[in-house]
Backbone as numpy.savetxt, mean C-alpha at the origin, in Angstrom:
# Nx Ny Nz CAx CAy CAz Cx Cy Cz
-2.46 11.32 -16.12 -2.27 10.43 -14.97 -0.87 10.59 -14.39
-0.71 10.40 -13.06 0.59 10.52 -12.43 1.37 9.21 -12.59
2.68 9.31 -12.45 3.54 8.14 -12.60 3.31 7.19 -11.42
3.12 5.87 -11.69 2.89 4.93 -10.60 4.15 4.72 -9.78
3.97 4.29 -8.54 5.11 3.96 -7.71 5.73 2.66 -8.21
6.98 2.39 -7.76 7.65 1.17 -8.18 6.87 -0.07 -7.74
6.30 -0.02 -6.52 5.54 -1.17 -6.03 4.30 -1.42 -6.89
3.60 -0.36 -7.25 2.42 -0.50 -8.11 2.81 -1.07 -9.46
3.91 -0.59 -10.01 4.35 -1.05 -11.32 4.70 -2.54 -11.29
5.42 -2.97 -10.26 5.80 -4.38 -10.16 4.57 -5.27 -10.04
3.63 -4.89 -9.19 2.42 -5.70 -9.00 1.63 -5.81 -10.30
1.54 -4.70 -11.04 0.80 -4.75 -12.30 1.53 -5.62 -13.32
2.86 -5.52 -13.38 3.62 -6.33 -14.32 3.46 -7.82 -14.01
3.42 -8.17 -12.72 3.26 -9.57 -12.35 1.89 -10.11 -12.76
0.90 -9.23 -12.86 -0.41 -9.65 -13.37 -0.45 -9.60 -14.89
0.27 -8.63 -15.47 0.25 -8.41 -16.92 0.97 -9.52 -17.69
2.12 -9.96 -17.18 2.95 -10.93 -17.91 2.21 -12.24 -18.20
1.64 -12.92 -17.20 0.96 -14.19 -17.53 -0.26 -13.98 -18.42
-0.95 -12.84 -18.28 -2.11 -12.57 -19.12 -1.69 -12.42 -20.58
-0.60 -11.69 -20.83 -0.10 -11.52 -22.19 0.48 -12.82 -22.73
1.21 -13.54 -21.88 1.86 -14.77 -22.34 0.84 -15.79 -22.83
-0.32 -15.84 -22.21 -1.34 -16.81 -22.61 -2.11 -16.37 -23.85
-2.22 -15.06 -24.10 -3.07 -14.56 -25.18 -2.30 -13.95 -26.36
-1.02 -13.79 -26.21 -0.19 -13.10 -27.20 -0.42 -13.67 -28.61
-0.56 -12.78 -29.64 -0.51 -11.31 -29.59 -1.85 -10.70 -29.15
-1.77 -9.55 -28.46 -2.94 -8.87 -27.92 -2.94 -7.42 -28.41
-4.09 -6.88 -28.85 -4.14 -5.46 -29.24 -3.78 -4.55 -28.07
-3.02 -3.51 -28.33 -2.64 -2.56 -27.30 -3.87 -1.99 -26.61
-4.89 -1.65 -27.38 -6.11 -1.05 -26.82 -6.79 -2.00 -25.83
-6.79 -3.30 -26.15 -7.41 -4.28 -25.26 -6.66 -4.38 -23.93
-5.32 -4.36 -23.99 -4.52 -4.43 -22.76 -4.73 -3.20 -21.90
-4.81 -2.02 -22.53 -5.04 -0.78 -21.78 -6.38 -0.82 -21.06
-7.40 -1.28 -21.77 -8.75 -1.34 -21.18 -8.79 -2.36 -20.06
-8.13 -3.48 -20.26 -8.14 -4.56 -19.27 -7.54 -4.11 -17.94
-6.41 -3.39 -18.00 -5.68 -3.02 -16.78 -5.91 -1.57 -16.36
-6.81 -0.86 -17.05 -7.19 0.48 -16.63 -6.07 1.49 -16.70
-5.21 1.40 -17.72 -4.11 2.34 -17.87 -4.09 2.88 -19.28
-3.41 4.03 -19.49 -3.32 4.59 -20.84 -2.16 3.96 -21.60
-2.12 4.23 -22.91 -1.12 3.59 -23.76 0.31 4.00 -23.36
0.48 5.26 -22.97 1.82 5.71 -22.58 2.34 4.92 -21.39
1.47 4.72 -20.38 1.87 3.96 -19.20 2.18 2.52 -19.56
1.32 1.93 -20.40 1.53 0.54 -20.80 2.86 0.36 -21.53
3.16 1.26 -22.47 4.41 1.15 -23.23 5.63 1.31 -22.32
5.52 2.22 -21.34 6.63 2.42 -20.41 6.89 1.16 -19.59
5.81 0.50 -19.15 5.98 -0.68 -18.32 6.43 -1.88 -19.15
5.97 -1.98 -20.38 6.45 -3.06 -21.25 7.93 -2.88 -21.56
8.37 -1.62 -21.61 9.79 -1.36 -21.82 10.65 -1.92 -20.70
10.11 -1.93 -19.48 10.83 -2.50 -18.36 10.99 -4.01 -18.55
9.95 -4.67 -19.09 9.99 -6.12 -19.26 11.14 -6.56 -20.16
11.49 -5.74 -21.13 12.56 -6.13 -22.05 13.91 -6.20 -21.36
13.99 -5.75 -20.11 15.24 -5.81 -19.35 15.16 -6.85 -18.22
14.10 -7.65 -18.22 13.90 -8.66 -17.18 14.30 -10.03 -17.72
15.07 -10.76 -16.93 15.48 -12.08 -17.37 16.18 -12.83 -16.26
16.98 -13.80 -16.65 17.74 -14.60 -15.68 19.21 -14.55 -16.05
20.12 -14.82 -15.09 21.55 -14.80 -15.41 21.85 -15.73 -16.58
22.76 -15.33 -17.49 23.69 -14.18 -17.44 23.11 -12.92 -18.08
21.79 -12.84 -18.25 21.11 -11.67 -18.80 21.57 -11.35 -20.23
21.83 -12.37 -20.98 22.13 -12.21 -22.40 20.81 -12.13 -23.16
20.83 -11.71 -24.43 19.57 -11.53 -25.17 18.66 -12.76 -25.16
19.24 -13.96 -25.13 18.41 -15.17 -25.17 17.85 -15.55 -23.81
18.16 -14.77 -22.75 17.62 -15.06 -21.42 16.73 -13.94 -20.89
16.37 -12.98 -21.77 15.50 -11.87 -21.39 14.11 -12.08 -21.97
13.09 -11.56 -21.28 11.72 -11.60 -21.81 11.69 -10.83 -23.12
11.08 -11.44 -24.13 11.01 -10.81 -25.45 9.64 -10.17 -25.63
9.63 -8.86 -25.93 8.39 -8.12 -26.11 8.46 -7.33 -27.42
7.38 -7.42 -28.21 7.28 -6.64 -29.44 5.95 -5.90 -29.43
5.98 -4.61 -29.78 4.75 -3.79 -29.74 4.48 -3.12 -31.09
4.87 -3.75 -32.15 4.66 -3.15 -33.48 3.24 -3.39 -33.98
2.77 -2.50 -34.86 1.47 -2.62 -35.54 0.30 -2.67 -34.57
0.44 -1.99 -33.43 -0.67 -1.92 -32.48 -0.96 -3.22 -31.75
-0.04 -4.19 -31.82 -0.21 -5.49 -31.16 0.95 -5.72 -30.20
0.68 -6.45 -29.12 1.71 -6.81 -28.15 1.97 -8.31 -28.25
3.21 -8.65 -28.52 3.62 -10.06 -28.55 4.67 -10.26 -27.47
4.44 -11.24 -26.60 5.35 -11.49 -25.47 5.75 -12.96 -25.48
7.05 -13.21 -25.27 7.54 -14.58 -25.23 8.42 -14.76 -24.01
8.08 -15.75 -23.17 8.92 -16.11 -22.03 9.95 -17.10 -22.53
11.20 -16.70 -22.54 12.25 -17.51 -23.14 12.51 -18.79 -22.35
13.27 -19.70 -22.92 13.46 -21.05 -22.40 13.89 -21.12 -20.93
14.81 -20.26 -20.45 15.20 -20.38 -19.04 14.05 -20.26 -18.05
12.95 -19.60 -18.44 11.82 -19.46 -17.52 11.08 -20.79 -17.33
11.37 -21.79 -18.19 10.73 -23.09 -18.05 11.45 -23.99 -17.06
12.63 -23.59 -16.60 13.38 -24.44 -15.69 12.72 -24.49 -14.33
12.60 -25.69 -13.74 11.96 -25.79 -12.42 12.80 -25.15 -11.33
12.11 -24.59 -10.32 12.78 -23.98 -9.18 12.79 -24.93 -7.99
13.81 -24.81 -7.17 13.87 -25.55 -5.91 13.61 -24.55 -4.78
12.47 -24.70 -4.14 12.04 -23.74 -3.14 11.96 -24.39 -1.77
12.27 -23.60 -0.73 11.99 -24.05 0.63 10.49 -23.91 0.87
9.99 -24.53 1.96 8.57 -24.43 2.27 8.17 -22.97 2.47
9.03 -22.19 3.19 8.72 -20.79 3.45 8.66 -19.98 2.16
9.61 -20.23 1.24 9.61 -19.52 -0.04 8.36 -19.84 -0.85
7.97 -21.11 -0.84 6.78 -21.52 -1.60 5.52 -20.88 -1.02
5.43 -20.84 0.31 4.26 -20.23 0.94 4.21 -18.73 0.66
5.39 -18.08 0.65 5.46 -16.65 0.30 4.91 -16.42 -1.12
5.25 -17.33 -2.04 4.76 -17.20 -3.42 3.24 -17.31 -3.48
2.68 -18.25 -2.73 1.22 -18.41 -2.71 0.55 -17.15 -2.18
1.10 -16.59 -1.09 0.53 -15.36 -0.52 0.66 -14.20 -1.49
1.83 -14.08 -2.15 2.03 -13.00 -3.12 1.07 -13.13 -4.28
0.82 -14.37 -4.70 -0.13 -14.59 -5.79 -1.53 -14.14 -5.44
-1.92 -14.33 -4.18 -3.23 -13.85 -3.74 -3.30 -12.34 -3.81
-2.22 -11.63 -3.48 -2.24 -10.17 -3.52 -2.29 -9.67 -4.96
-1.64 -10.40 -5.90 -1.66 -9.98 -7.30 -3.08 -10.04 -7.86
-3.90 -10.94 -7.34 -5.28 -11.05 -7.82 -6.08 -9.78 -7.55
-5.58 -8.93 -6.62 -6.28 -7.69 -6.31 -5.98 -6.59 -7.32
-4.99 -6.80 -8.19 -4.65 -5.79 -9.19 -5.78 -5.68 -10.21
-6.28 -4.47 -10.51 -7.33 -4.34 -11.53 -6.90 -4.96 -12.85
-7.74 -5.85 -13.39 -7.44 -6.49 -14.66 -6.80 -7.85 -14.53
-6.32 -8.20 -13.32 -5.67 -9.49 -13.14 -6.65 -10.62 -13.40
-6.17 -11.70 -14.01 -7.01 -12.85 -14.35 -6.88 -13.89 -13.25
-8.00 -14.26 -12.64 -7.97 -15.21 -11.54 -7.68 -16.63 -12.00
-7.67 -16.86 -13.34 -7.44 -18.21 -13.85 -6.33 -18.21 -14.89
-5.36 -17.29 -14.76 -4.26 -17.26 -15.73 -3.21 -18.30 -15.34
-2.18 -18.51 -16.18 -1.19 -19.55 -15.87 -0.52 -19.35 -14.51
-0.29 -18.09 -14.12 0.33 -17.84 -12.83 -0.54 -18.37 -11.69
-1.82 -18.02 -11.72 -2.72 -18.45 -10.64 -2.90 -19.96 -10.65
-2.96 -20.57 -11.84 -3.09 -22.03 -11.90 -1.84 -22.69 -11.34
-0.66 -22.12 -11.67 0.58 -22.67 -11.12 0.66 -22.54 -9.62
0.21 -21.38 -9.10 0.23 -21.17 -7.66 -0.76 -22.10 -6.95
-1.87 -22.41 -7.63 -2.84 -23.36 -7.05 -2.21 -24.74 -6.91
-1.43 -25.15 -7.92 -0.73 -26.45 -7.85 0.31 -26.42 -6.73
1.00 -25.29 -6.59 1.99 -25.16 -5.53 1.33 -25.24 -4.16
0.18 -24.58 -4.01 -0.54 -24.63 -2.74 -0.99 -26.05 -2.43
-1.42 -26.79 -3.47 -1.84 -28.17 -3.28 -0.67 -29.02 -2.80
0.52 -28.78 -3.38 1.70 -29.52 -2.96 2.09 -29.20 -1.52
1.81 -27.98 -1.10 2.12 -27.57 0.28 1.08 -28.05 1.27
-0.09 -28.46 0.74 -1.17 -28.88 1.61 -1.93 -27.72 2.24
-1.96 -26.56 1.54 -2.71 -25.40 2.04 -3.79 -25.04 1.04
-4.84 -24.41 1.54 -5.94 -23.96 0.68 -5.66 -22.50 0.31
-5.38 -22.19 -0.99 -5.08 -20.80 -1.35 -6.22 -19.85 -1.06
-7.45 -20.37 -1.00 -8.58 -19.50 -0.69 -8.56 -19.05 0.77
-7.81 -19.79 1.60 -7.72 -19.43 3.00 -6.51 -18.56 3.30
-5.68 -18.32 2.27 -4.55 -17.40 2.44 -5.08 -16.01 2.23
-5.26 -15.28 3.31 -5.88 -13.96 3.24 -4.82 -12.87 3.27
-4.85 -12.00 2.27 -3.96 -10.83 2.25 -4.83 -9.62 2.58
-4.76 -9.16 3.82 -5.65 -8.09 4.26 -5.12 -6.71 3.92
-6.01 -5.86 3.43 -5.68 -4.47 3.18 -6.69 -3.61 3.93
-6.56 -3.60 5.25 -7.45 -2.79 6.06 -8.88 -3.30 5.99
-9.81 -2.47 6.42 -11.22 -2.84 6.43 -12.03 -1.94 5.50
-11.37 -1.43 4.46 -12.06 -0.56 3.51 -13.16 -1.34 2.81
-14.36 -0.77 2.79 -15.47 -1.45 2.14 -15.34 -1.37 0.62
-15.81 -2.45 -0.03 -15.67 -2.53 -1.48 -16.33 -1.36 -2.18
-17.52 -0.94 -1.69 -18.22 0.14 -2.39 -17.46 1.46 -2.30
-16.73 1.66 -1.19 -15.91 2.87 -1.05 -14.78 2.85 -2.07
-14.09 1.70 -2.15 -12.99 1.58 -3.11 -13.49 1.72 -4.54
-14.65 1.14 -4.82 -15.20 1.23 -6.18 -15.49 2.69 -6.56
-16.10 3.44 -5.65 -16.41 4.84 -5.95 -15.15 5.68 -6.11
-14.19 5.44 -5.22 -12.95 6.21 -5.30 -12.16 5.85 -6.55
-12.14 4.56 -6.90 -11.45 4.14 -8.14 -12.09 4.80 -9.35
-13.43 4.84 -9.37 -14.15 5.48 -10.47 -13.79 6.97 -10.55
-13.74 7.61 -9.39 -13.43 9.05 -9.37 -12.01 9.32 -9.85
-11.05 8.50 -9.43 -9.66 8.67 -9.85 -9.55 8.47 -11.36
-10.16 7.39 -11.87 -10.03 7.07 -13.29 -10.71 8.10 -14.18
-11.81 8.70 -13.70 -12.56 9.65 -14.53 -12.28 11.11 -14.17
-11.38 11.34 -13.23 -11.01 12.70 -12.88 -12.13 13.52 -12.28
-12.90 12.90 -11.36 -14.04 13.58 -10.74 -13.76 13.89 -9.27
-14.21 15.06 -8.84 -14.06 15.47 -7.45 -14.97 14.62 -6.56
-14.56 14.41 -5.31 -15.37 13.63 -4.37 -15.60 14.42 -3.09
-16.64 14.03 -2.39 -16.91 14.57 -1.06 -16.79 13.42 -0.08
-15.90 13.56 0.88 -15.61 12.50 1.84 -16.15 12.83 3.22
-16.80 11.86 3.84 -17.13 11.92 5.27 -16.01 11.14 5.95
-15.05 11.87 6.54 -13.78 11.25 6.95 -13.50 11.46 8.42
-12.97 10.40 9.07 -12.56 10.49 10.47 -11.05 10.64 10.54
-10.58 11.69 11.21 -9.15 11.93 11.39 -8.76 11.48 12.79
-8.01 10.36 12.85 -7.70 9.79 14.17 -6.77 10.68 14.97
-5.84 11.37 14.29 -4.88 12.19 15.01 -5.53 13.29 15.81
-6.64 13.84 15.31 -7.35 14.92 16.03 -8.67 14.44 16.61
-8.98 13.15 16.40 -10.23 12.58 16.91 -11.43 13.42 16.49
-11.53 13.70 15.17 -12.65 14.49 14.67 -13.14 13.93 13.34
-14.40 14.18 13.07 -15.02 13.73 11.83 -15.41 14.96 11.02
-15.00 14.99 9.75 -15.23 16.15 8.90 -15.71 15.71 7.52
-16.35 16.65 6.83 -16.73 16.45 5.43 -15.81 17.31 4.58
-15.15 16.69 3.62 -14.16 17.40 2.82 -14.39 17.15 1.34
-14.16 18.21 0.54 -14.13 18.07 -0.91 -12.70 17.83 -1.34
-12.51 16.78 -2.13 -11.15 16.34 -2.46 -11.05 16.06 -3.95
-9.95 16.50 -4.55 -9.60 16.10 -5.92 -8.75 14.84 -5.80
-9.29 13.67 -6.14 -8.56 12.41 -5.93 -7.50 12.17 -7.01
-6.30 11.86 -6.59 -5.20 11.66 -7.52 -4.80 10.19 -7.66
-4.74 9.46 -6.54 -4.26 8.08 -6.62 -4.71 7.30 -5.40
-4.99 5.99 -5.60 -5.22 5.06 -4.52 -3.96 4.22 -4.34
-3.53 4.08 -3.08 -2.29 3.36 -2.79 -2.54 2.35 -1.68
-2.06 1.13 -1.86 -2.09 0.12 -0.80 -0.73 0.10 -0.12
-0.72 0.30 1.20 0.55 0.36 1.91 0.39 -0.20 3.32
1.25 -1.19 3.65 1.31 -1.76 5.00 -0.06 -2.16 5.53
-0.85 -2.81 4.69 -2.13 -3.35 5.13 -3.31 -2.41 5.06
-3.17 -1.22 4.48 -4.29 -0.29 4.39 -4.31 0.38 3.03
-5.52 0.80 2.62 -5.68 1.61 1.41 -5.67 3.08 1.79
-5.01 3.90 0.97 -4.96 5.35 1.16 -5.36 6.04 -0.13
-6.07 7.16 0.01 -6.37 8.04 -1.11 -5.47 9.27 -1.01
-4.74 9.56 -2.07 -3.94 10.79 -2.14 -4.73 11.80 -2.96
-4.93 12.99 -2.42 -5.69 13.99 -3.16 -5.51 15.39 -2.59
-6.00 16.35 -3.35 -5.96 17.75 -2.92 -7.21 18.05 -2.11
-7.00 18.41 -0.84 -8.12 18.71 0.05 -8.42 20.21 -0.02
-9.66 20.55 -0.42 -10.01 21.96 -0.56 -10.22 22.62 0.80
-10.51 21.84 1.82 -10.68 22.41 3.15 -9.32 22.84 3.73
-8.31 22.00 3.52 -6.97 22.30 4.03 -6.14 23.10 3.04
-6.60 23.12 1.77 -5.84 23.73 0.68 -4.43 23.16 0.62
-4.35 21.83 0.65 -3.06 21.14 0.63 -3.27 19.70 0.22
-2.17 19.05 -0.17 -2.21 17.63 -0.49 -2.37 16.85 0.80
-3.29 15.89 0.79 -3.56 15.11 1.98 -3.68 13.62 1.63
-3.42 12.77 2.64 -3.57 11.32 2.50 -4.74 10.90 3.39
-5.69 10.15 2.84 -6.87 9.72 3.59 -6.90 8.20 3.65
-6.94 7.64 4.86 -7.10 6.19 4.97 -8.53 5.82 4.64
-8.67 4.92 3.68 -10.01 4.61 3.15 -10.87 3.92 4.20
-10.26 3.14 5.10 -11.10 2.47 6.11 -11.62 3.45 7.16
-11.19 4.72 7.08 -11.73 5.74 7.98 -12.71 6.67 7.25
-13.07 6.29 6.04 -14.05 7.06 5.28 -15.43 6.44 5.49
-16.35 7.22 6.06 -17.70 6.72 6.33 -18.62 6.86 5.14
-18.29 7.78 4.22 -19.14 7.98 3.05 -18.38 8.67 1.93
-18.71 8.31 0.70 -18.10 8.91 -0.49 -19.20 9.31 -1.46
-19.18 10.56 -1.91 -20.07 11.01 -2.98 -19.20 11.50 -4.13
-19.37 10.88 -5.29 -18.65 11.32 -6.48 -19.43 12.48 -7.09
-18.82 13.65 -7.17 -19.49 14.86 -7.62 -19.39 15.00 -9.13
-20.34 15.74 -9.69 -20.31 16.02 -11.14 -19.46 17.26 -11.38
-18.22 17.20 -10.86 -17.27 18.30 -11.01 -15.91 17.71 -11.38
-15.24 18.33 -12.33 -13.93 17.83 -12.75 -12.89 18.15 -11.67
-12.06 17.15 -11.38 -10.97 17.35 -10.42 -9.76 17.94 -11.13
-8.92 18.59 -10.38 -7.67 19.10 -10.94 -6.76 17.94 -11.33
-5.86 18.17 -12.27 -4.90 17.14 -12.66 -3.88 16.94 -11.55
-3.44 15.71 -11.32 -2.43 15.48 -10.28 -1.09 16.06 -10.70
-0.28 16.46 -9.75 1.05 16.98 -10.09 1.93 15.88 -10.67
2.87 16.26 -11.52 3.76 15.29 -12.17 4.69 14.61 -11.17
5.02 15.31 -10.09 5.98 14.77 -9.11 5.29 14.17 -7.89
4.04 13.70 -8.08 3.29 13.14 -6.97 4.01 11.91 -6.41
4.30 11.93 -5.12 4.98 10.82 -4.47 4.16 10.36 -3.27
4.34 9.08 -2.91 3.62 8.50 -1.78 4.52 8.48 -0.55
4.12 9.21 0.49 4.79 9.18 1.78 3.71 9.17 2.85
3.73 8.18 3.71 2.65 8.04 4.68 2.60 9.21 5.66
3.76 9.68 6.08 3.78 10.80 7.03 5.10 11.53 6.89
5.04 12.81 6.67 6.24 13.63 6.58 6.24 14.57 7.78
7.11 14.36 8.77 7.09 15.20 9.97 7.53 16.62 9.66
6.89 17.57 10.33 7.28 18.96 10.20 8.44 19.29 11.13
9.16 20.32 10.80 10.31 20.68 11.64 9.87 21.11 13.03
8.62 21.56 13.17 8.13 22.01 14.47 7.47 20.90 15.28
7.29 19.72 14.68 6.65 18.62 15.41 7.56 18.18 16.56
7.00 17.96 17.75 7.83 17.50 18.87 8.36 16.09 18.62
9.53 15.80 19.17 10.14 14.48 19.08 10.11 13.80 20.43
9.83 12.49 20.41 9.76 11.70 21.64 10.62 10.45 21.46
11.38 10.10 22.49 12.19 8.88 22.47 11.60 7.88 23.44
11.38 6.66 22.95 10.78 5.59 23.74 11.73 4.40 23.81
11.71 3.70 24.94 12.32 2.38 25.03 11.20 1.35 24.93
11.30 0.48 23.93 10.25 -0.50 23.66 10.69 -1.89 24.06
9.80 -2.63 24.72 10.07 -4.03 25.02 10.08 -4.83 23.71
10.69 -6.01 23.68 10.71 -6.81 22.46 9.32 -7.05 21.87
8.31 -7.19 22.72 6.95 -7.42 22.23 6.35 -6.20 21.56
6.99 -5.02 21.73 6.48 -3.78 21.12 7.32 -3.37 19.91
8.14 -4.29 19.40 8.99 -3.99 18.24 8.16 -3.61 17.01
6.89 -3.98 17.00 6.01 -3.68 15.87 5.87 -2.18 15.63
6.12 -1.35 16.63 6.03 0.10 16.45 7.01 0.54 15.36
8.22 0.01 15.39 9.23 0.36 14.39 8.83 -0.15 13.01
8.15 -1.28 12.97 7.79 -1.89 11.70 6.56 -1.24 11.06
5.73 -0.58 11.85 4.46 -0.07 11.33 4.32 1.45 11.35
5.25 2.15 11.99 5.13 3.60 12.08 6.43 4.27 11.63
6.31 5.45 10.99 7.53 6.17 10.61 8.32 6.57 11.86
9.63 6.47 11.78 10.47 6.86 12.91 11.72 7.55 12.39
12.37 8.29 13.27 13.57 9.04 12.88 14.85 8.30 13.19
14.84 7.50 14.24 16.01 6.68 14.55 15.55 5.50 15.40
16.30 4.41 15.31 16.00 3.22 16.10 17.31 2.54 16.45
17.45 2.12 17.71 18.68 1.51 18.19 18.34 0.28 19.03
18.98 -0.85 18.70 18.78 -2.06 19.49 19.65 -1.98 20.74
19.05 -2.12 21.91 19.77 -2.04 23.19 20.24 -3.42 23.63
21.28 -3.49 24.45 21.85 -4.79 24.87 20.84 -5.70 25.56
19.84 -5.13 26.25 18.88 -5.97 26.98 17.71 -6.42 26.11
17.78 -6.18 24.77 16.73 -6.64 23.88 15.68 -5.61 23.56
15.70 -4.49 24.30 14.74 -3.43 24.00 15.19 -2.64 22.78
14.28 -1.84 22.26 14.57 -0.97 21.11 14.32 0.47 21.53
15.30 1.34 21.31 15.13 2.77 21.60 14.80 3.47 20.28
13.64 4.08 20.22 13.15 4.67 18.98 12.76 6.12 19.21
13.03 6.97 18.23 12.63 8.37 18.29 11.56 8.62 17.23
10.43 9.17 17.66 9.29 9.42 16.79 9.00 10.91 16.73
8.55 11.37 15.57 8.01 12.72 15.45 6.51 12.64 15.72
6.00 13.50 16.58 4.59 13.44 16.99 3.83 14.56 16.30
3.05 14.21 15.29 2.28 15.20 14.57 0.96 15.53 15.25
0.45 14.59 16.08 -0.83 14.80 16.76 -0.78 14.12 18.13
-0.91 14.88 19.22 -0.88 14.29 20.56 -1.93 13.19 20.76
-3.10 13.33 20.13 -4.15 12.31 20.29 -3.67 10.95 19.77
-2.91 10.97 18.66 -2.36 9.72 18.13 -1.37 9.12 19.12
-0.53 9.96 19.70 0.47 9.48 20.65 -0.19 8.94 21.91
-1.28 9.57 22.33 -2.05 9.07 23.48 -2.47 7.62 23.26
-3.10 7.38 22.10 -3.60 6.04 21.82 -2.46 5.03 21.73
-1.33 5.44 21.15 -0.18 4.54 21.06 0.30 4.14 22.46
0.39 5.11 23.37 0.85 4.82 24.72 -0.13 3.90 25.46
-1.42 4.09 25.26 -2.42 3.24 25.91 -2.29 1.81 25.41
-2.09 1.65 24.09 -1.93 0.31 23.52 -0.65 -0.36 24.03
0.43 0.40 24.12 1.71 -0.16 24.53 1.75 -0.47 26.03
1.12 0.37 26.85 1.11 0.14 28.29 2.51 0.03 28.85
2.77 -1.01 29.65 4.09 -1.16 30.29 5.21 -1.56 29.31
4.84 -1.84 28.05 5.86 -2.23 27.07 6.63 -1.03 26.50
6.27 0.18 26.93 6.98 1.37 26.45 7.30 2.30 27.62
8.48 2.88 27.57 8.88 3.87 28.59 9.41 5.10 27.89
8.88 6.28 28.28 9.34 7.53 27.68 10.70 7.89 28.26
11.68 8.01 27.37 13.04 8.35 27.77 13.27 9.86 27.69
12.75 10.47 26.62 12.91 11.92 26.43 11.71 12.44 25.68
11.19 13.58 26.14 10.02 14.18 25.50 9.86 15.61 25.99
9.21 16.47 25.21 8.88 17.82 25.70 8.00 17.71 26.95
7.99 18.75 27.76 7.26 18.72 29.02 5.79 18.36 28.84
5.16 18.86 27.75 3.72 18.62 27.58 3.41 17.18 27.20
4.44 16.40 26.83 4.21 15.01 26.45 4.85 14.02 27.42
5.69 14.50 28.31 6.47 13.61 29.17 5.60 12.70 30.03
4.46 13.21 30.55 3.59 12.39 31.39 2.25 12.12 30.71
2.23 12.17 29.38 0.97 12.02 28.64 0.33 10.66 28.90
1.14 9.60 28.97 0.59 8.27 29.20 -0.14 8.17 30.52
0.47 8.70 31.58 -0.16 8.65 32.91 -1.43 9.48 32.94
-1.39 10.67 32.34 -2.58 11.53 32.32 -3.72 10.87 31.54
-3.40 10.22 30.44 -4.42 9.56 29.64 -5.03 8.39 30.41
-4.19 7.61 31.07 -4.70 6.48 31.85 -5.63 6.94 32.96
-5.25 8.03 33.66 -6.13 8.55 34.73 -7.45 9.02 34.18
-7.43 9.66 32.99 -8.67 10.15 32.38 -9.58 8.98 32.00
-9.00 7.91 31.48 -9.79 6.74 31.10 -10.39 6.09 32.33
-9.60 5.95 33.39 -10.11 5.34 34.62 -11.22 6.16 35.23
-11.06 7.50 35.22 -12.10 8.36 35.78 -13.38 8.27 34.97
-13.26 8.17 33.66 -14.44 8.08 32.77 -15.26 6.85 33.07
-14.57 5.75 33.40 -15.29 4.49 33.64 -15.46 4.19 35.13
-15.25 5.23 35.97 -15.53 5.09 37.39 -14.56 4.21 38.14
-13.35 4.06 37.58 -12.38 3.18 38.25 -11.25 3.99 38.87
-11.33 5.35 38.78 -10.24 6.16 39.29 -10.36 6.43 40.77
């Protein structure tokens, strides 16, 4: 298995700690099965816990973990019992974060953490069941099949839509890891059609078939990057209205500058003109192209004329 990202590790630890604290001591094998990880990964993550605590971070203020004799014993030391003083916003953030932790494989929906968060939500006057943490529109059956394929090292066949090129293809993929990032699920894997590592958004997968073929092992240095621009990709500079600031928050960019009039000047690498077309249509008058190669300089106007002509409004 490949090394998890820091975000994945933190989310799993936040689910693992209350589960262990309530059941300690727990057999190592049971914890591995519960959270779908191997013993090496579990021991590495438990090693991190032994360095977690509260100021002044002396031995009596750190989480105590023992893994001898094939058993895990965890103790939350006395400072963790001290009540916190939270603002309303901080408390609501905790409730929302708790909902996201429930999505971690193996997380207990009725552990001390979730029960505590339920009491916090009650004090805030909110229904925790109505706090929705969305991760795209990936269907459960797609995630289940892909999770099974990743865990068992099986090749998959994907019916996938590529938005950048506006095309639908069937690809054989060796699945390496599922990653949740900025509201969407992604599959990282080796695409045999492209003969390269590729990232697939799961909500753009129309079908998944788990094949009776062993997948290749993931590389040891597997890293998660949503988009890595090529040196040959054209660069475009846009001035964004304040209402279009979300572009900087949701898309990779090379530079961003706040202008005196409240606009944001951002430079993007364009890997696929079709993607840039759709972005310009969505932004409309909230974006102005400041600098771009000739073939992209009037792309917004050309796209708008094509749409109007298609619907008989040109």
